[in-house]
C-alpha positions as MATLAB code, in Angstrom:
seq = 'MARNSLGIYLMEKKADKYEKLVDILNLPNLDPAKDLLDASTLSDYIQVQIEGRAPLSDGFAFNLNYDVAMYKKLRDPYVGQTKNSAVYIGDDGNGKPTGTEGIWEFPADATVSMGEVGDRAVEVLTMTLTLLPKALPTFKVGA';
ca = [
     -12.636   -2.978  -19.294;
      -8.820   -3.563  -18.580;
      -6.612   -0.750  -17.198;
      -2.583   -0.854  -17.228;
      -0.510   -0.005  -14.211;
       0.477    3.436  -15.364;
      -0.318    6.231  -13.196;
      -0.301    4.564   -9.712;
       1.098    6.978   -6.908;
       1.860    6.376   -3.389;
       0.841    9.379   -1.290;
       1.588   11.285    1.951;
      -0.558   13.845    3.610;
       0.937   17.126    4.348;
      -0.817   19.935    5.714;
      -4.268   19.573    4.389;
      -3.375   17.884    0.931;
      -1.836   14.616   -0.384;
       1.630   14.798   -2.024;
       3.559   12.026   -3.999;
       5.758   10.261   -1.610;
       8.036    8.247   -3.868;
       7.812    6.282   -6.991;
       6.613    2.635   -6.521;
       7.306   -0.675   -8.509;
       4.361   -2.559   -7.215;
       0.817   -2.390   -5.571;
      -0.108   -4.479   -2.823;
      -3.575   -5.624   -2.419;
      -5.145   -2.786   -0.393;
      -8.459   -4.436   -0.226;
      -7.751   -8.273    0.816;
     -10.648  -10.513    1.358;
     -11.371  -10.982    5.229;
     -10.723  -14.242    7.049;
     -13.577  -16.669    7.156;
     -14.608  -18.097   10.411;
     -16.168  -21.488   10.778;
     -19.473  -21.014   12.518;
     -20.775  -24.628   11.764;
     -22.947  -26.453   14.326;
     -23.436  -29.904   14.926;
     -26.953  -29.639   13.086;
     -25.398  -28.044   10.131;
     -25.044  -30.425    7.004;
     -22.782  -27.879    5.182;
     -19.921  -25.787    6.389;
     -21.356  -22.373    7.685;
     -18.796  -19.590    7.413;
     -18.807  -15.867    8.683;
     -16.600  -12.999    8.034;
     -13.754  -12.412   10.407;
     -11.001   -9.748   10.283;
      -9.337   -8.159    7.415;
      -5.756   -9.834    7.441;
      -3.660   -6.397    7.195;
      -0.807   -7.704   10.066;
       1.864   -7.948    7.404;
       1.035   -4.341    6.088;
       1.250   -3.260    2.703;
       4.922   -3.666    1.133;
       5.861   -1.424   -1.482;
       9.053   -2.119   -3.609;
      11.107    1.032   -4.403;
      14.225    1.400   -6.590;
      17.098    2.245   -3.875;
      18.289    5.732   -3.563;
      20.324    6.770   -0.649;
      18.557   10.207   -0.435;
      14.893    8.671   -0.488;
      16.260    6.024    2.011;
      17.281    8.643    4.417;
      14.180   10.700    3.823;
      11.880    7.475    4.675;
      13.883    6.121    7.319;
      14.817    9.056    9.591;
      11.722   11.188    9.730;
       9.037    8.576    8.416;
       9.717    5.333   10.428;
       8.124    5.185   13.697;
       5.407    7.736   13.122;
       1.873    7.614   12.015;
       1.363    9.073    8.940;
      -1.862    9.661    6.619;
      -1.017    7.633    3.629;
      -3.013    7.122    0.283;
      -2.700    5.173   -3.147;
      -3.954    7.297   -5.988;
      -4.824    5.373   -9.284;
      -5.158    7.926  -12.170;
      -3.335   11.047  -13.333;
      -3.994   13.951  -15.404;
      -1.917   12.519  -18.184;
       1.086   14.618  -17.405;
       2.121   12.639  -14.238;
       0.027   14.732  -11.708;
      -1.898   12.227   -9.612;
      -5.686   12.801   -9.469;
      -7.172    9.520   -8.002;
      -9.816    9.512  -10.859;
      -9.764    5.720  -10.762;
      -9.647    5.197   -7.252;
      -8.132    6.624   -3.885;
      -7.337    4.306   -0.867;
      -6.490    6.287    2.245;
      -5.012    4.851    5.620;
      -3.178    6.024    8.582;
      -0.186    3.812    8.792;
       3.357    3.465   10.649;
       6.120    2.543    8.302;
       9.294    0.482    8.083;
      11.952    0.614    5.470;
      14.563   -2.004    4.601;
      16.960   -2.787    1.907;
      15.994   -5.266   -0.912;
      17.732   -8.488   -1.638;
      20.145   -8.684   -4.455;
      19.804  -11.796   -6.475;
      22.284  -14.014   -8.195;
      23.038  -11.705  -11.135;
      26.051   -9.988  -11.141;
      24.391   -6.570  -11.684;
      21.001   -5.902  -11.217;
      18.844   -2.843   -9.806;
      19.077   -2.233   -6.056;
      15.743   -2.021   -4.467;
      14.181   -1.231   -0.947;
      10.919   -1.924    0.629;
       8.723    0.501    2.246;
       6.122   -1.260    4.382;
       3.214    0.663    5.636;
       1.462   -1.010    8.652;
      -2.208    0.282    8.552;
      -3.802    1.560   11.715;
      -7.533    1.185   10.111;
      -8.989   -0.184    7.137;
      -8.171    1.750    4.027;
     -11.213    3.729    2.892;
     -12.039    3.929   -0.855;
     -13.349    6.989   -2.884;
     -12.801    8.155   -6.335;
     -11.134   11.627   -7.118;
     -12.217   14.582   -9.054;
];
């Protein structure tokens, strides 16, 4: 069964619960395939591979519509601190995140940058919030 991309939320943990941090324009791969390491020996007739590490060094880049207040909110208190972040898929039909179709939780540091402006005279300004995970995301399903 297919699912559309409506109802996906970037969340931040405040006190003991998660709250929506900002509206996002994309969803990066939160569960990338691990690198494969060649473990072949001279007696192997086929290549033998084993799992290595998850390639998370580039972090999770979320594109956002540019808003000066949001830029300041993300840049000043958020950047340089490890925060508990999550992505919730699924809501109650009224825009309240529930995670009924998946929740990925992970501690992360953050960077925020202005997006590039293309070659058109007028277009939407964007910014990018990159979360640098400190651990692999854990997956669960919300209630």
